[in-house]
C-alpha positions in Angstrom: -102.5 188.8 45.1 -105.3 188.7 48.2 -103.7 190.6 50.8 -102.4 189.3 53.4 -101.8 186.0 51.8 -99.9 183.3 54.1 -97.2 182.2 52.3 -94.7 179.2 53.3 -92.0 178.8 50.8 -89.8 176.0 51.2 -86.6 175.5 48.6 -82.9 173.2 49.4 -81.0 176.0 47.8 -81.6 180.2 49.0 -79.0 183.0 47.8 -76.8 183.9 49.6 -76.7 181.6 51.8 -76.2 177.8 50.2 -76.4 177.7 46.3 -75.6 176.4 43.1 -77.4 178.4 40.5 -80.4 179.0 39.0 -82.7 177.7 42.1 -81.4 179.6 45.0 -81.7 182.7 42.6 -85.3 182.5 42.4 -85.4 180.9 46.1 -84.1 184.5 46.9 -85.5 186.6 45.0 -89.5 185.8 44.2 -90.3 185.7 48.3 -89.1 189.4 48.3 -90.7 190.5 45.7 -93.9 188.3 46.9 -93.3 190.1 50.4 -93.6 193.6 48.7 -96.3 192.7 47.3 -97.9 192.4 50.1 -97.8 188.2 51.2 -96.5 187.1 54.3 -93.3 184.8 54.0 -91.8 182.7 55.6 -89.2 180.4 53.9 -87.3 177.7 54.9 -83.9 175.5 53.7 -81.4 173.4 55.5 -78.6 174.5 57.6 -75.6 173.3 55.6 -72.2 173.9 57.1 -70.6 176.9 57.5 -74.0 179.2 57.0 -74.0 180.2 61.0 -70.0 181.6 60.6 -71.1 183.7 57.8 -74.4 185.4 59.1 -76.0 185.6 62.2 -78.6 182.9 62.5 -80.3 182.0 65.6 -81.5 178.8 67.8 -84.3 178.7 68.4 -85.7 175.0 68.9 -84.8 171.7 68.7 -87.3 168.7 67.5 -86.6 165.1 66.7 -87.8 163.4 63.3 -88.8 159.9 62.9 -86.7 158.4 60.1 -84.8 154.8 59.4 -86.1 153.2 62.1 -84.6 155.3 65.2 -85.0 159.6 65.5 -82.9 161.7 64.5 -82.6 165.5 66.2 -84.0 169.0 64.3 -82.3 171.6 65.3 -83.9 174.9 63.6 -81.7 178.2 63.2 -84.0 181.8 62.3 -83.0 184.5 60.5 -84.7 187.8 60.1 -83.8 190.2 57.3 -86.2 193.4 56.3 -89.6 191.9 55.5 -88.3 187.6 55.3 -88.2 185.1 58.3 -86.1 182.5 56.6 -85.6 179.1 59.3 -82.8 176.7 58.4 -83.4 173.2 59.4 -79.9 171.7 60.6 -79.2 168.4 61.6 -75.1 167.7 62.0 -75.9 164.0 60.7 -77.4 165.3 57.5 -76.4 168.7 56.6 -73.0 169.0 58.2 -71.2 168.4 55.0 -68.7 169.8 52.3 -71.5 169.5 49.8 -75.4 170.4 49.2 -75.6 167.4 47.3 -74.4 164.1 45.3 -74.3 161.6 48.4 -75.7 158.4 48.0 -78.4 158.6 50.9 -79.5 162.2 49.7 -83.6 160.8 49.3 -82.9 160.1 53.1 -81.6 163.6 54.1 -84.3 165.4 51.8 -86.9 163.1 53.3 -85.6 163.9 56.9 -85.4 167.4 55.4 -89.6 167.2 54.3 -90.8 166.2 57.3 -89.0 168.6 59.9 -90.5 171.5 57.9 -94.5 170.3 58.2 -93.6 169.3 61.7 -91.8 173.0 62.5 -95.1 174.8 61.3 -96.9 174.5 64.7 -93.9 174.9 66.7 -93.4 178.2 65.0 -97.3 178.9 65.0 -97.3 179.4 61.5 -100.2 178.4 59.7 -99.4 179.7 55.4 -102.4 179.5 53.4 -99.7 178.2 50.4 -96.9 175.9 51.1 -94.2 176.6 47.4 -92.3 173.5 47.2 -89.1 173.7 44.6 -87.7 170.9 42.8 -87.0 167.1 43.7 -85.3 168.1 47.2 -88.8 168.8 48.5 -91.2 166.5 46.0 -92.6 164.4 49.1 -94.0 167.1 50.9 -97.0 167.5 48.5 -97.6 163.7 49.3 -96.6 164.1 53.3 -98.9 166.9 53.6 -101.7 165.1 51.2 -101.6 162.2 53.5 -99.7 161.3 56.7 -100.2 165.2 57.9 -103.3 165.5 56.0 -105.0 163.9 58.8 -103.9 166.4 61.5 -106.7 169.8 61.4 -103.8 172.0 62.0 -102.4 170.9 57.9 -106.3 170.8 56.7 -106.9 173.3 53.8 -103.6 174.2 52.7 -102.2 174.0 49.1 -99.6 173.1 47.4 -98.0 175.2 44.8 -94.7 172.9 43.7 -92.2 174.1 40.3 -90.1 171.8 38.8 -86.9 174.4 37.8 -85.4 171.2 36.5 -87.0 168.2 35.7 -83.4 166.0 34.8 -82.9 165.5 38.3 -86.4 163.6 39.2 -84.7 162.5 43.2 -84.6 158.7 42.3 -84.3 156.4 45.3 -84.7 152.9 45.4 -87.9 151.7 47.4 -85.5 151.2 50.6 -86.5 154.7 51.1 -89.8 153.5 51.9 -89.0 152.0 54.9 -86.6 154.6 55.8 -89.1 157.7 55.7 -92.4 155.3 57.6 -93.8 155.6 54.7 -96.5 152.4 54.1 -95.8 150.0 50.8 -99.5 150.6 49.4 -98.4 154.0 47.9 -95.6 152.2 45.9 -97.5 151.9 43.0 -97.6 154.0 39.3 -100.6 156.1 40.4 -98.5 157.5 43.5 -94.5 157.5 44.2 -93.4 154.3 41.9 -91.3 155.3 38.9 -90.0 152.2 37.3 -89.7 149.9 40.3 -88.2 153.2 42.1 -89.5 155.6 44.3 -89.0 159.2 42.5 -89.8 162.5 44.4 -90.3 164.6 41.4 -93.7 162.3 40.8 -95.0 162.7 44.0 -94.5 166.3 43.9 -96.2 166.3 40.8 -99.4 163.9 41.3 -99.8 165.3 45.2 -99.7 168.8 44.5 -102.6 171.2 43.8 -101.0 172.8 41.4 -97.5 172.5 39.5 -95.2 175.5 37.3 -92.0 175.6 35.9 -90.5 178.4 34.7 -90.7 178.9 31.4 -94.2 178.3 28.8 -92.6 176.7 26.3 -91.0 174.3 28.5 -94.6 173.2 30.3 -94.9 171.8 27.0 -91.8 170.5 26.0 -91.9 168.2 29.4 -95.1 166.6 28.0 -93.2 164.8 25.6 -90.9 162.5 25.1 -87.7 163.8 24.3 -87.9 166.5 27.2 -89.8 164.8 30.1 -87.3 162.2 31.0 -89.9 159.6 31.7 -91.9 161.5 33.2 -93.6 163.1 30.0 -97.1 160.9 30.7 -97.3 161.8 34.4 -97.2 165.7 33.4 -100.0 165.2 30.6 -102.1 163.1 32.6 -101.7 166.2 35.2 -101.3 168.9 32.5 -104.8 171.1 33.6 -102.6 171.6 36.6 -99.2 173.0 34.3 -98.5 176.2 34.2 -95.0 177.7 32.8 -94.0 181.3 34.7 -90.8 183.2 33.3 -88.2 183.9 35.7 -87.3 187.2 36.8 -84.3 190.0 37.0 -83.3 192.2 40.0 -82.6 195.2 37.7 -81.1 197.0 40.7 -79.2 194.5 41.5 -78.2 194.0 38.0 -77.0 197.3 36.5 -74.4 198.1 34.1 -75.2 201.8 35.2 -74.2 201.4 39.1 -72.4 197.5 39.1 -69.3 197.7 41.5 -67.0 195.3 39.4 -67.6 197.0 36.1 -64.3 199.5 35.6 -66.5 201.5 33.4 -70.5 201.6 34.0 -73.0 203.0 30.8 -76.5 203.0 30.0 -78.3 202.8 27.4 -76.8 205.8 24.8 -73.1 205.0 25.0 -73.3 200.8 25.6 -71.3 199.8 22.7 -68.5 202.7 23.5 -68.3 202.0 27.2 -68.4 197.9 27.1 -65.2 198.8 24.6 -63.6 200.6 27.2 -64.3 197.2 29.4 -63.7 194.7 27.3 -59.3 196.2 26.6 -59.9 195.9 30.2 -61.1 192.4 30.3 -58.6 191.3 28.1 -55.8 192.4 29.9 -57.1 190.7 32.8 -58.2 187.2 31.5 -55.0 186.9 28.9 -56.6 187.5 25.3 -55.2 190.3 23.2 -56.1 193.8 23.8 -58.3 195.1 20.4 -61.8 195.3 19.3 -63.2 192.1 17.6 -66.1 190.7 18.6 -66.1 189.2 22.1 -68.9 185.9 22.3 -68.2 184.6 26.4 -70.4 181.8 27.8 -70.8 181.6 31.9 -72.1 178.1 32.2 -72.3 174.8 34.2 -70.0 172.4 32.1 -72.4 169.6 31.5 -74.4 168.2 28.7 -77.4 170.5 29.3 -75.6 173.6 28.3 -74.3 172.3 24.2 -70.6 172.4 25.8 -70.2 169.7 23.2 -71.4 171.8 20.7 -70.2 175.2 22.1 -66.1 173.4 21.7 -67.2 172.0 18.1 -68.4 175.5 16.9 -65.7 177.4 19.0 -62.5 175.1 16.9 -63.9 175.1 13.5 -64.5 179.4 13.7 -60.9 179.6 14.6 -59.8 177.1 12.0 -61.6 179.2 10.0 -59.1 182.1 10.8 -62.4 184.7 11.7 -61.2 187.5 13.6 -63.4 187.0 16.7 -62.6 186.0 20.6 -64.6 183.6 22.4 -64.4 183.2 26.6 -65.6 180.6 28.5 -66.7 180.8 32.5 -67.4 177.9 34.2 -67.0 174.5 36.1 -68.6 171.6 35.1 -68.5 167.9 33.9 -64.1 166.7 34.1 -64.4 165.8 30.3 -65.8 169.5 29.5 -63.2 170.8 31.8 -60.1 169.0 29.7 -61.6 169.5 26.2 -61.9 173.7 27.1 -58.4 173.7 28.9 -56.7 171.9 25.6 -58.2 173.7 23.2 -57.5 176.9 24.9 -53.8 175.3 24.6 -54.0 175.7 21.1 -55.5 178.7 20.3 -54.4 180.6 22.9 -54.8 183.9 20.9 -58.3 183.7 20.4 -59.9 181.3 23.3 -59.1 181.8 26.7 -61.3 179.2 29.4 -61.5 180.1 33.1 -62.7 177.3 34.8 -64.3 178.8 37.9 -67.4 180.0 39.8 -66.6 183.8 40.2 -69.8 185.7 40.4 -67.1 189.1 39.8 -65.9 187.9 36.7 -68.9 187.0 35.5 -70.3 190.7 35.9 -67.1 192.0 34.4 -67.8 189.8 31.7 -71.0 191.0 31.0 -70.1 194.1 30.9 -67.2 193.1 28.2 -68.9 191.1 25.5 -70.9 191.5 22.5 -72.6 188.2 22.0 -73.5 185.6 24.7 -73.0 181.8 24.0 -76.3 179.5 25.1 -76.8 176.7 22.8 -78.7 174.1 25.3 -79.5 171.1 24.7 -82.5 172.0 26.7 -83.6 174.9 28.9 -86.2 175.5 30.9 -85.8 179.3 31.3 -82.3 180.6 32.0 -80.8 183.0 33.8 -77.9 184.3 31.6 -79.6 185.1 28.6 -81.5 187.5 30.8 -78.3 189.4 32.7 -76.5 189.2 29.1 -79.6 191.1 27.5 -79.4 193.6 31.3 -75.8 194.3 29.9 -76.6 194.6 26.3 -75.1 191.6 25.3 -76.7 190.0 22.8 -77.2 186.6 23.3 -76.8 183.8 20.4 -79.6 180.8 22.0 -80.7 177.7 20.5 -84.5 177.4 19.9 -85.4 175.7 23.4 -87.6 176.0 26.5 -87.4 180.0 28.0 -84.6 180.5 25.6 -87.7 181.0 22.8 -89.8 182.5 25.5 -87.7 185.6 26.1 -85.1 186.0 22.8 -87.0 187.5 20.0 -84.9 186.6 16.6 -83.1 189.2 15.1 -84.8 190.4 11.6 -82.3 192.9 9.5 -84.9 194.1 7.8 -87.0 195.7 10.3 -84.5 195.6 13.6 -86.6 194.0 15.7 -85.7 191.2 17.8 -82.8 191.1 20.5 -80.4 187.9 19.8 -79.7 185.1 17.1 -81.4 181.3 17.7 -80.6 178.5 15.9 -82.9 175.0 16.3 -80.9 172.2 15.4 -78.7 170.3 17.7 -75.2 170.8 15.8 -72.5 172.8 15.7 -72.6 173.8 11.8 -76.1 175.5 13.2 -74.5 177.1 15.8 -71.0 178.4 14.3 -73.7 179.5 11.5 -75.3 181.8 14.3 -72.1 182.8 15.4 -71.2 184.1 11.7 -74.0 185.6 11.5 -73.7 188.0 15.0 -70.3 188.9 14.0 -71.3 190.5 10.8 -73.7 192.3 12.1 -71.2 193.7 14.4 -69.7 195.2 11.5 -72.5 197.0 10.8 -73.0 199.8 13.5 -76.9 200.3 12.8 -77.8 196.9 12.9 -75.4 196.2 16.0 -76.9 199.7 17.6 -80.2 198.4 17.6 -80.0 194.5 19.1 -78.1 196.4 22.1 -80.8 198.8 22.1 -83.4 196.0 21.9 -81.1 193.8 24.4 -81.5 196.5 27.2 -85.2 197.6 26.9 -86.1 194.1 27.2 -87.9 193.6 30.8 -88.1 190.6 32.3 -88.7 191.9 36.3 -89.1 189.9 39.6 -92.4 192.3 40.0 -94.4 190.7 36.6 -93.5 187.4 37.6 -94.6 188.1 41.2 -97.6 189.0 40.3 -98.7 185.6 38.4 -96.9 183.9 41.2 -99.5 185.2 43.9 -102.9 185.2 41.4 -101.6 181.7 41.3 -102.1 181.5 44.5 -104.7 183.3 45.2 -106.6 180.5 42.6 -105.5 178.1 44.7 -107.5 179.3 47.6 -110.2 180.2 46.5 -110.5 176.6 44.7 -110.5 178.2 41.3 
């Protein structure tokens, strides 16, 4: 990466200020690592309700944005920590709400935010060489930069790097959003913003950005197919020459079983199996499972169709009916139907299945540090961070062959004792059940189990490596390569 690259990093979520999952984690870690590599990084996100109560934000600016046939106030707050400066764009009308998303006017909210981000730059005297925007929420920024704002000298020569973290969420709005955001109707056609009679923010991001990335190599290929493209596969194939995949990373100092403050007993590679067994007994007591040394298979997930919760429920029921000596522990929240189905399963098999309907970072760490296996039977998975965390803690992943799971989990080979997990292909409970049975069998073979755990803990998916790839991509953009 060129030294002193000026980078504006824009995301709807940045941990720890406000996040619902992977997007916020990436938006915390990647800019930090890029700053460490010499980039001058400024981040921007919405100021959601309550952030100022937990963090020392300073209000610095107020300016007006034209939306919905009137002007609305953008209130700007700043937080400077270490080498990073983060700006928060607030609005009483659009962001002082109980949830981050899920409102009928989400298109207007993030359209307002996108316009406010671009108008912020001259006010703070920051002229980035690259603007890195993430997911549908800010997909209009590439479009606005190339059209309404591109005519101003200040914005010329800025490059746009657009990352898709999950193609399923596309920011599809009624075409009325064009009038609300003062976007000329002549952009409402198939080669610009129109998407099956509506407007897609993500389509705008793909078409008008200079580079498009997603968070694994395999997912970058998968989303160009009808099965995984969710209607945008044709657009992505059309723009495939600017599409790339870059695997997410893990902060190994923050996720470290040797120092983790939430583990009852810490451990390293040499004593992982022994100490994880002690952690397992402690966790079993805490959650109400029988305290015994049997294979513990965990799942920490958003409870949704994407995450394969349906086949996980079917597989767990099938395996406990076979009276296998195994325990399952599920942590997560999500769709009500899945929450209820899991609770019902727990009631029927309470000695083998425990379900925690919660979002609990501390409990998640304890589960990583105590479990033997980690289940990710995803229908699709752009990258996945949970399997990376699990391997860091010596918890062997059981994953479906898709997306980033393909790129990060090498199948275990009994003959050579190579690989670091169990991989199945068919999206069906039988395939998942067979993979879990294979894992359970390996649990009882000391040499195989030791090799698996060691290979997992030896894996390296650091943010430093990923950040270097991003840096090289920024440099190519700046150099017009």
